[in-house]
N, C-alpha and C positions, 0 to 999 in steps of 0.2 A: 763853729769852732770857738768863738769867743765864749759862748755859753759853757762849753766843755771846760775851758780854762778856768772860768769862774767857779764851777762846781769842784774842780780839782783843788783850787785854792781853799774853798770852804771846807772840804773834807780834810785837807791837811791841817787847817786850823782846829777842826773838831778833835782830831786825834792828839795833836800837840797840846791842846787845852786839857784833854783827858789826862795826859801824862803829867802835865804841870800840876794839876790839882791833886793827882794821886801822890806825887812825890812830896807835896806839902803834908798830906795826910799820913804818909808812911813814916814820918819822922817821930811820930808818937809811939807809945808802947802797943803791944798786941791788942789789948782790950779796947783802948781808945781808937786804935786803927780801924776797927769794925765800924764804929760810929763815924769816924772820919770818912771812910769809904762811902757809907750811905749818904753823908752830906755831900760828898763829891758828886755822886750821881744826880742828886737833886739839883745842885748848882749847874751841872752840865745840861740837864733837861731844860732848865729855864733859859740857858744861853742859846740853845739850838732849837728853833721852832720852825719846822718845815711848813710851807704854805699850801702845798698841793698833795693830793692823794697818789697812791701808787698807780702806775700805768700798767694795768693788767686787765685784759678783756679780749675782744676779737682781734685776730691778726697776730697772735703770739704773745709771749710773756716778756718780761723785762729782765735782762741779764745784769746781775749785781756785781759779781766778782768771779774770776778775773775779768776786768774790763779796763780799757784805756780811758784816762780822764785828763790827759794833758795834750801836749803838742804832737806826740808820736801817735801813729795809728795802730799801735800794738801795745798791749800791757806787758810789763816786765814783772816776772815773779821769780823768787828764790826757791820756793817750795817745789820739789819734784813730784809731790803727790798732793796737788792743790785741792781745795774744797771748792766745788762749783755751787754758787748761790744764785738763785733767780726767784722771780715772782711771776706767777701765771698758772695756767691750767696744765701745762705740760708736765709729765712725770718721767719722761725719758731724756737722758743726756748722752751724747756721743762725742767722741774725739777723733779728729783726723789730723794728719800732718798738713802743714801749710800748703804744700805743693801736691797734695793727693786728696781726692774727695772720698776715698775709701775709708769707712769707719774701721778703726783698729781696736776701739773699746766702746762699750755701750753699757749703761746701767739704768735700771728703772727703780723708782721709789716704790717700795712695797705698800706703804701707806702714804697717801698724798695729803699733807696738811694744808690748811688754808694759809694764805699769806706767803711768807718766804719759805722756799724749799732749798734743800742743800744735799749734795752727795759728794763724798770724798772719792777722789780718783783711786782705783784699786788695781790698775793694770801694771804693766812693766814700768819700771822707774823712768820718768821722762828725762831726756838727755840735755845737759847744759849746752847752751848755744843754739838749741833747736826751737823752731816756731811751730805752733799747733793752732788748731781751731777747735773751740768747743761749741757744740750745737745743741739747741733745744729741739726735741723731735716729737712728732706725733707717734701714735701706736704703730703706724706703717713706715716709720723711719723717714718721714718727710721733714725737712728742716724748716722750722718756723723762725728761728733767730740764730745768728752765728757771729762769733767775733774771735779775733786772733790774740794769742799771747805768746811770749817768748820766755823760756827758762834761761836766766842769765848764766853766763859762763866766764871763763878766763880769769883775769886778775880781779875783775869786779866781784865774781862769785867767791873767790878766795878771800877777799877782804871782808865780805859780808859774813861768810861762814866763820872766820876767825873771831870777828866781833860778836857774833851770836853765841859762840861757845863760851866766850868770856862772860857775856851777860848771863847765860844759863847758870854758870858756876856761881855768880853773884846772887842770883835769884834763889838757888838752892841753899846757899849759906844764910840768906835772910829768912828762910822758911816762910815764904809768902803763900797765900792761897792761889789756886789755879787761876782765879779771875784776876788777881793782882799781877801774876806772872804774865798773863795774856796782855794786860794793859801795858806793861813795861816792854814786851816784845813788839807791840803795835807801835809804840813810840820809836823803838829802834828801827823798825822797817820804814817808817815815815822819814826818818833822818837819812835813810839810804835811798830815798825816792822809790820805794817799793810799796806803793799805796795799796795795791791789791792784796799783798801779803798782810798788811796791817788790818785791812777790812776783814780778812779771813780769820785773824786772831779773835776779833769780836764775835764772829759767828761760830767759832769752833769750841768754845768753852762748854764743857758738859755741866748740866744742872746749873745754868746761869741764874743769877739773881734777877728778880723782877726788873730792877733798874737796868741791868745789862740787856735783857730781852727787849725792853722799851728802846734802848739805844740802838740795837740792831735794826729794829723796825724803822726808826727815824733815819738812820743812815741809808737804808734801802729806799726810803721815800725820797730822800734828796737825790740819789742817783737816778731814780726812775721818773722824777718829775720832768715833764716835757718843757 
């Protein structure tokens, strides 16, 4: 338990540090901003140096997100169509309700890349306040790894949704790149104690820069280190 808390704190520091460095770089004009962003990623990589390799081998893969990293035994997410991120040999992902072992959604990667793998949920919209289990599966639907997450609801969800809409409007007005927007959203989610949503922002950027790809690998390494 103590190890999980330490890793949670480390990841929070990682993303907050990302946002702080970005905000400093974003105060310059558009052209200098690109140089500032590259400098930011370089500074970040020097700051964060994982010590162990990914845990991926016999006995199943490593679940990266959504995953609980703090005192609760279930991850909290805002996204009703989360991105499932893992590392390992499995190419199938399935979803069940917390109180039911029956799969109601399953997806398979058409091409299985090395390293981190990800699939976005494409089923019916997940319901606020409900808990689910996402599972890594063999080709015969045998579960190799499984963990729970809950879609936040009620006033907590309303507060986050309103704040996110305000942030999105600001990001559009500032005409930032997709990568810069993802970074700002990641900071927002961290401040609302939604670390899994923040991690997913890092993994969801299309055509990420080499620096962001490296960051995603290092974050997964930290989570998957035994």
